[in-house]
Structures are given as structure tokens and as C-alpha cells.
FIDOSE-465516 format. One record per residue: chain; residue number from 1; y negated, z, x of N, C-alpha, C in turn; residue in one letter. Coordinates in steps of 0.1 Angstrom, whole numbers. Layout:
# residues N
  chaine  num  nnorth    nup  neast  canorth   caup  caeast  cnorth    cup  ceast  residu
       A  NUM       Y      Z      X        Y      Z       X       Y      Z      X       A
...
//
This chain:
# residues 228
  chaine  num  nnorth    nup  neast  canorth   caup  caeast  cnorth    cup  ceast  residu
       A    1      12      0      8        0      0       0     -12      0      9       X
       A    2     -22     -9      6      -34     -9      14     -42      5     13       X
       A    3     -47      9     24      -53     23      25     -65     24     15       X
       A    4     -72     13     13      -84     15       4     -79     17    -10       X
       A    5     -67     11    -14      -62     13     -28     -57     27    -28       X
       A    6     -50     32    -18      -45     46     -18     -57     56    -19       X
       A    7     -68     53    -12      -79     62     -13     -85     63    -27       X
       A    8     -86     51    -33      -92     51     -47     -82     57    -57       X
       A    9     -69     55    -55      -60     61     -65     -60     76    -62       X
       A   10     -61     82    -51      -62     96     -49     -74    102    -54       X
       A   11     -86     94    -54      -98     99     -59     -97     99    -74       X
       A   12     -91     89    -80      -88     88     -94     -81    100   -100       X
       A   13     -70    103    -92      -62    115     -96     -70    128    -96       X
       A   14     -78    130    -86      -87    141     -86     -96    142    -98       X
       A   15    -101    130   -101     -111    130    -112    -104    134   -126       X
       A   16     -92    128   -127      -86    131    -141     -82    146   -141       X
       A   17     -78    151   -130      -74    166    -130     -86    175   -132       X
       A   18     -97    171   -126     -109    179    -128    -113    179   -143       X
       A   19    -112    167   -149     -115    165    -163    -105    174   -171       X
       A   20     -92    174   -167      -83    182    -175     -86    197   -174       X
       A   21     -91    201   -162      -94    216    -161    -106    219   -170       X
       A   22    -115    210   -171     -127    213    -180    -123    214   -195       X
       A   23    -114    205   -198     -109    205    -212    -102    217   -216       X
       A   24     -93    221   -206      -85    233    -209     -93    245   -210       X
       A   25    -104    246   -202     -114    257    -203    -121    257   -217       X
       A   26    -124    245   -221     -131    245    -234    -122    249   -246       X
       A   27    -110    245   -245     -101    249    -256     -99    264   -256       X
       A   28     -97    270   -244      -95    284    -243    -108    291   -248       X
       A   29    -120    287   -245     -132    293    -249    -134    291   -264       X
       A   30    -131    280   -270     -132    278    -284    -123    287   -292       X
       A   31    -111    289   -287     -101    298    -294    -106    313   -293       X
       A   32    -111    316   -281     -117    330    -280    -128    332   -289       X
       A   33    -137    322   -291     -148    323    -300    -144    324   -315       X
       A   34    -133    317   -319     -129    318    -333    -120    329   -336       X
       A   35    -110    331   -327      -99    341    -330    -104    355   -326       X
       A   36    -111    356   -315     -115    369    -309    -130    372   -312       X
       A   37    -137    364   -320     -151    366    -324    -160    367   -312       X
       A   38    -157    360   -301     -166    359    -290    -175    348   -292       X
       A   39    -185    350   -301     -194    339    -305    -203    334   -294       X
       A   40    -205    342   -283     -214    338    -272    -208    326   -265       X
       A   41    -195    323   -267     -189    311    -261    -191    298   -268       X
       A   42    -197    298   -280     -198    286    -289    -206    276   -282       X
       A   43    -218    280   -278     -227    271    -271    -222    266   -258       X
       A   44    -214    274   -251     -208    269    -239    -199    258   -241       X
       A   45    -190    260   -251     -182    249    -255    -189    236   -258       X
       A   46    -199    237   -266     -206    225    -270    -213    219   -258       X
       A   47    -219    227   -250     -226    221    -238    -216    215   -228       X
       A   48    -205    221   -227     -195    216    -218    -189    202   -222       X
       A   49    -190    200   -236     -185    187    -241    -193    176   -237       X
       A   50    -206    178   -234     -214    167    -228    -210    163   -214       X
       A   51    -205    174   -206     -200    172    -193    -186    164   -194       X
       A   52    -178    168   -203     -165    161    -205    -167    146   -209       X
       A   53    -177    144   -217     -180    130    -221    -184    122   -209       X
       A   54    -193    128   -200     -198    121    -189    -186    118   -179       X
       A   55    -178    128   -177     -167    126    -168    -157    116   -173       X
       A   56    -155    115   -186     -146    105    -192    -151     91   -189       X
       A   57    -164     89   -189     -170     76    -187    -168     73   -172       X
       A   58    -170     83   -163     -167     80    -149    -153     76   -145       X
       A   59    -144     83   -152     -129     80    -149    -127     66   -154       X
       A   60    -132     62   -166     -129     49    -171    -135     38   -162       X
       A   61    -147     41   -156     -153     32    -147    -145     30   -134       X
       A   62    -140     41   -130     -131     41    -117    -119     33   -120       X
       A   63    -112     35   -131     -100     27    -135    -103     12   -135       X
       A   64    -114      8   -141     -118     -6    -142    -121    -12   -128       X
       A   65    -127     -4   -120     -130     -8    -106    -118    -11    -98       X
       A   66    -108     -1   -100      -95     -3     -92     -88    -16    -97       X
       A   67     -88    -18   -110      -81    -30    -116     -88    -43   -110       X
       A   68    -101    -43   -110     -108    -55    -106    -107    -57    -92       X
       A   69    -108    -47    -83     -109    -49     -69     -95    -50    -62       X
       A   70     -85    -42    -67      -72    -42     -60     -61    -48    -68       X
       A   71     -63    -51    -80      -52    -58     -88     -39    -51    -85       X
       A   72     -37    -38    -88      -25    -31     -85     -13    -36    -93       X
       A   73      -1    -34    -87       11    -38     -94      21    -27    -96       X
       A   74      31    -28   -104       43    -20    -105      37     -5   -108       X
       A   75      42      5    -99       39     19    -102      24     21   -101       X
       A   76      17     15    -92        2     17     -92      -5     13   -104       X
       A   77       0      1   -109       -6     -4    -122      -3      6   -133       X
       A   78       9     11   -134       13     20    -145       4     32   -144       X
       A   79       2     37   -131       -6     49    -130     -21     47   -136       X
       A   80     -26     36   -132      -40     34    -137     -40     33   -152       X
       A   81     -30     26   -158      -30     25    -172     -28     39   -179       X
       A   82     -19     46   -173      -17     60    -178     -29     69   -177       X
       A   83     -37     67   -166      -49     75    -165     -59     71   -176       X
       A   84     -60     58   -179      -69     53    -189     -66     60   -202       X
       A   85     -53     61   -205      -49     67    -218     -51     82   -218       X
       A   86     -47     88   -207      -49    103    -206     -64    106   -207       X
       A   87     -72     99   -201      -86    101    -201     -92    102   -215       X
       A   88     -87     93   -223      -92     92    -237     -87    104   -245       X
       A   89     -74    108   -242      -68    119    -249     -75    132   -245       X
       A   90     -79    134   -233      -86    146    -229    -100    147   -235       X
       A   91    -107    136   -236     -120    135    -243    -119    140   -257       X
       A   92    -108    135   -264     -106    139    -278    -102    153   -279       X
       A   93     -95    159   -270      -93    173    -270    -106    181   -269       X
       A   94    -115    176   -260     -127    183    -259    -135    183   -272       X
       A   95    -134    172   -279     -141    172    -292    -135    181   -302       X
       A   96    -122    183   -302     -115    192    -311    -118    206   -307       X
       A   97    -121    209   -294     -125    223    -291    -138    226   -296       X
       A   98    -147    216   -296     -160    218    -303    -159    220   -318       X
       A   99    -150    214   -324     -148    215    -338    -143    231   -341       X
       A  100    -134    236   -332     -130    249    -334    -141    259   -331       X
       A  101    -149    257   -321     -160    265    -318    -170    266   -329       X
       A  102    -173    254   -335     -183    254    -345    -179    262   -358       X
       A  103    -165    262   -360     -160    269    -371    -163    285   -370       X
       A  104    -165    289   -358     -167    303    -356    -181    307   -361       X
       A  105    -190    298   -364     -203    300    -369    -203    304   -383       X
       A  106    -193    300   -391     -193    300    -406    -192    315   -409       X
       A  107    -201    319   -417     -201    334    -420    -190    337   -430       X
       A  108    -185    328   -437     -174    331    -447    -161    333   -441       X
       A  109    -160    331   -427     -147    334    -421    -145    349   -420       X
       A  110    -134    354   -424     -131    368    -424    -119    371   -416       X
       A  111    -120    383   -409     -108    387    -400     -94    386   -407       X
       A  112     -94    390   -420      -81    390    -426     -75    375   -427       X
       A  113     -83    366   -427      -79    352    -428     -74    347   -414       X
       A  114     -79    353   -404      -74    350    -390     -60    356   -389       X
       A  115     -58    368   -395      -45    375    -394     -36    369   -404       X
       A  116     -40    362   -415      -31    357    -425     -23    345   -419       X
       A  117     -28    337   -410      -21    326    -404     -17    330   -390       X
       A  118      -7    323   -384       -2    326    -372     -10    319   -360       X
       A  119     -22    323   -359      -31    317    -348     -27    322   -335       X
       A  120     -22    334   -333      -18    339    -320      -7    331   -314       X
       A  121       4    329   -322       15    321    -317      11    307   -315       X
       A  122       3    302   -324       -1    287    -324     -10    285   -311       X
       A  123     -19    295   -309      -28    293    -297     -19    293   -284       X
       A  124     -10    302   -283       -2    303    -271       6    290   -270       X
       A  125      12    285   -280       21    273    -279      12    261   -276       X
       A  126       0    259   -282       -9    248    -279     -14    248   -265       X
       A  127     -19    259   -261      -25    260    -247     -14    258   -237       X
       A  128      -2    263   -240        9    261    -230      13    246   -229       X
       A  129      12    239   -241       15    225    -240       4    217   -232       X
       A  130      -8    221   -234      -19    214    -226     -17    216   -211       X
       A  131     -16    229   -208      -14    232    -194      -1    226   -188       X
       A  132      10    226   -196       22    220    -191      21    204   -189       X
       A  133      14    198   -198       12    184    -198       4    180   -185       X
       A  134      -7    188   -182      -14    186    -169      -6    189   -157       X
       A  135       2    199   -157       11    202    -146      21    190   -144       X
       A  136      26    185   -155       35    174    -153      29    161   -148       X
       A  137      16    160   -151        9    149    -145       6    151   -130       X
       A  138       2    163   -126        0    166    -112      12    164   -104       X
       A  139      23    169   -109       36    169    -102      45    157   -104       X
       A  140      40    148   -114       48    136    -118      62    141   -122       X
       A  141      63    151   -131       76    158    -134      80    153   -148       X
       A  142      90    144   -149       94    139    -162     101    149   -170       X
       A  143     109    158   -163      116    168    -171     106    177   -178       X
       A  144      95    182   -171       86    190    -178      79    182   -188       X
       A  145      76    170   -186       69    161    -196      78    160   -209       X
       A  146      91    158   -207       99    157    -219     100    171   -227       X
       A  147      99    181   -220       99    195    -226      87    196   -234       X
       A  148      75    191   -229       63    192    -237      64    184   -250       X
       A  149      70    173   -249       72    164    -261      80    171   -271       X
       A  150      91    179   -267      100    186    -276      92    198   -282       X
       A  151      83    203   -275       75    216    -280      66    212   -291       X
       A  152      63    199   -292       53    195    -303      58    200   -317       X
       A  153      71    200   -319       76    203    -331      73    218   -335       X
       A  154      72    227   -325       69    241    -327      55    242   -333       X
       A  155      45    235   -327       32    236    -332      31    229   -346       X
       A  156      38    218   -348       39    212    -362      43    222   -372       X
       A  157      54    229   -369       60    238    -378      50    250   -382       X
       A  158      43    254   -371       33    266    -374      21    261   -382       X
       A  159      17    248   -380        7    242    -388      11    241   -403       X
       A  160      23    237   -405       28    236    -419      29    250   -425       X
       A  161      33    260   -417       34    274    -423      19    279   -426       X
       A  162      10    276   -418       -4    280    -420      -9    273   -433       X
       A  163      -6    260   -435      -10    253    -446      -5    260   -459       X
       A  164       8    264   -459       14    270    -471       8    283   -473       X
       A  165       5    291   -463       -1    305    -465     -15    304   -470       X
       A  166     -22    295   -465      -37    294    -469     -38    288   -484       X
       A  167     -28    279   -487      -28    274    -501     -25    285   -510       X
       A  168     -15    294   -507      -12    305    -516     -24    314   -517       X
       A  169     -31    316   -506      -43    325    -506     -54    320   -515       X
       A  170     -56    307   -515      -66    300    -523     -62    301   -538       X
       A  171     -49    300   -541      -44    300    -555     -45    315   -561       X
       A  172     -43    324   -552      -44    338    -556     -58    344   -559       X
       A  173     -68    338   -551      -81    343    -552     -91    332   -549       X
       A  174     -99    327   -559     -109    316    -556    -118    320   -545       X
       A  175    -121    333   -543     -130    337    -533    -124    333   -518       X
       A  176    -111    331   -518     -105    327    -505    -107    312   -501       X
       A  177    -112    304   -510     -112    290    -508    -120    286   -495       X
       A  178    -132    290   -494     -141    286    -483    -135    290   -469       X
       A  179    -132    304   -468     -127    309    -455    -113    302   -452       X
       A  180    -105    300   -462      -92    294    -460     -93    280   -456       X
       A  181    -102    272   -462     -105    258    -457    -109    258   -443       X
       A  182    -118    267   -440     -122    269    -426    -110    271   -416       X
       A  183    -102    280   -420      -90    284    -411     -81    272   -411       X
       A  184     -79    264   -421      -71    252    -422     -76    242   -412       X
       A  185     -89    241   -411      -95    231    -401     -92    234   -387       X
       A  186     -92    247   -384      -89    252    -371     -73    249   -367       X
       A  187     -65    252   -378      -51    250    -376     -48    235   -374       X
       A  188     -55    227   -381      -54    212    -380     -58    207   -366       X
       A  189     -69    213   -361      -75    209    -347     -64    213   -337       X
       A  190     -58    225   -338      -48    228    -328     -36    219   -329       X
       A  191     -32    215   -341      -21    206    -342     -24    192   -336       X
       A  192     -36    188   -337      -40    176    -331     -41    177   -316       X
       A  193     -45    188   -311      -46    190    -296     -31    189   -290       X
       A  194     -22    195   -298       -8    195    -293      -3    181   -293       X
       A  195      -7    173   -303       -2    159    -303      -8    151   -291       X
       A  196     -21    154   -288      -27    147    -276     -20    152   -263       X
       A  197     -16    165   -263       -8    169    -251       5    161   -249       X
       A  198      11    159   -262       23    151    -261      21    137   -256       X
       A  199       9    131   -261        7    118    -256       6    117   -241       X
       A  200      -1    127   -235       -2    128    -220      12    130   -214       X
       A  201      21    138   -219       34    139    -214      42    126   -215       X
       A  202      40    119   -226       46    105    -227      42     96   -217       X
       A  203      28     97   -214       23     88    -203      28     91   -189       X
       A  204      31    104   -187       37    108    -174      51    101   -173       X
       A  205      58    101   -184       72     95    -183      71     80   -180       X
       A  206      60     74   -187       57     60    -186      54     56   -171       X
       A  207      45     64   -165       41     62    -152      53     63   -142       X
       A  208      61     74   -143       71     76    -133      84     68   -135       X
       A  209      88     66   -147      100     59    -150      99     46   -156       X
       A  210      87     42   -161       85     29    -167      90     29   -182       X
       A  211      94     41   -188       99     41    -201      89     44   -211       X
       A  212      89     38   -222       80     40    -233      87     49   -244       X
       A  213      84     61   -245       91     70    -253      84     74   -266       X
       A  214      72     68   -268       65     71    -281      73     67   -293       X
       A  215      71     74   -304       77     72    -317      93     73   -316       X
       A  216      97     81   -306      111     83    -304     118     72   -298       X
       A  217     110     62   -292      117     51    -285     121     53   -271       X
       A  218     128     44   -266      133     45    -252     132     32   -245       X
       A  219     120     25   -248      119     11    -243     116     12   -228       X
       A  220     123      4   -220      121      3    -206     114    -10   -202       X
       A  221     104    -10   -193       98    -22    -189     108    -30   -181       X
       A  222     105    -43   -179      114    -52    -172     117    -47   -158       X
       A  223     129    -48   -153      132    -43    -140     124    -50   -129       X
       A  224     121    -62   -132      114    -70    -122     100    -64   -120       X
       A  225      95    -56   -129       82    -50    -127      83    -37   -121       X
       A  226      95    -31   -119       96    -18    -113      96    -19    -98       X
       A  227      94     -8    -91       95     -7     -77     109     -7    -73       X
       A  228     113    -11    -61      127    -11     -56     131      4    -54       X
//
């Protein structure tokens, strides 16, 4: 591999990992703001999202520069394509963190509605998936990536349980409607973050093995495009 291409790929990897660290920090702060009533973190999450948006554009520009200047092939090309997709997923995670943080401002949210749904378990599972997906990307670990994909069902099940519990609360008492809808929005945001972490894990498998595993598939790219 030409040394200039290797240099640019190494720089691209650093950029995407730095972006991932910012996004993980925003998710944690947003959840502390909502679940733990640390409202001083709300503006930090919103302000950090501007930095995440800026970094996302920088990573995209770097990917396009590498494609134009170096015309990478095989594993190098798969890496750049994977980073483009991961980049977009991380930016969307940042937006969802802002959604959660803003829900902390709503005065109708009550502590008993935080306790009503399983936000503690859901927070732990979702944050673990995000961190695991980024670790899999750093280490190019397909086994860990596949474990992340399997974990998505846990978060899906928790979201469904939250929906049922909040629907019951709304039926039992109309005064619960606004805070329950607020809590449901947070649950949905966490479920979407977990989906995006799954996307990142799937992109790791694509980069390392050349297999497309989205939608339960196991499509493998043509052997002629793989490295020896």
C-alpha cells in the first residue's frame, strides 16, 4: 500500500474514533439529564451536537478526498465505504441524544414515570451497544460486532415493554398522557440509538469479511474483489 494512502487511512480512522467518543459522551450526558435530573447537562449536549455535525462533515470530506486521490481497492475501499456509513450513523446518534436531553426540560415529566419504565436497564444495554460497536470498529473484531447485532433484540424488547407500560398508565389516568408520551419519546430514541449501533457493527463485518449481514442476510462480495 502506498505510504500516502496509509497515512490518510490512519488519519481517517482517528477522525471517526474521535467522533464516536463525542457521540458516546453526548448519549451519556443526555441520559443523566433525563433519568438522573442533571439538567445542567442539557445545554452541553445541545452545544456538543454542533461540534458533532462539524466533525461529521470533516470525515465525509476526508473520505471523498481519499476516494478521489487514491482510488483504493478491496479492503481499503471497503474501509472508506464503512466509515462513510458509520459517520452518518454517529451523527444521527448525536441528534437522538439532543432529543433525549430536550425531553428533560418538560415540566410534566415526573419521577414516577421514569421509574415506571425500565430506563435503567435500557440505558445500560444501549450504552453498552454503542461502546461495543466502537470497540469492534477500533479492533476490527467481527465476533464482537456480531454480538452487538444480537444484543439489539434486548433493547427492542425493553422498548416494547415500555410502550405497553406507558399505554396502561395513560389508560388508567388521563393526567399521565403528557408525561407518558414524553417518556415514550425517550424510549424510542434509545431504541433508535441501538439500531444505529447495530448498523455500525454490521459495517465492521462488511469491512473485515466483505459480508453484508443487514436484514439477516449473509451476502458475500465477489471473491475477485477480496484480498488474497
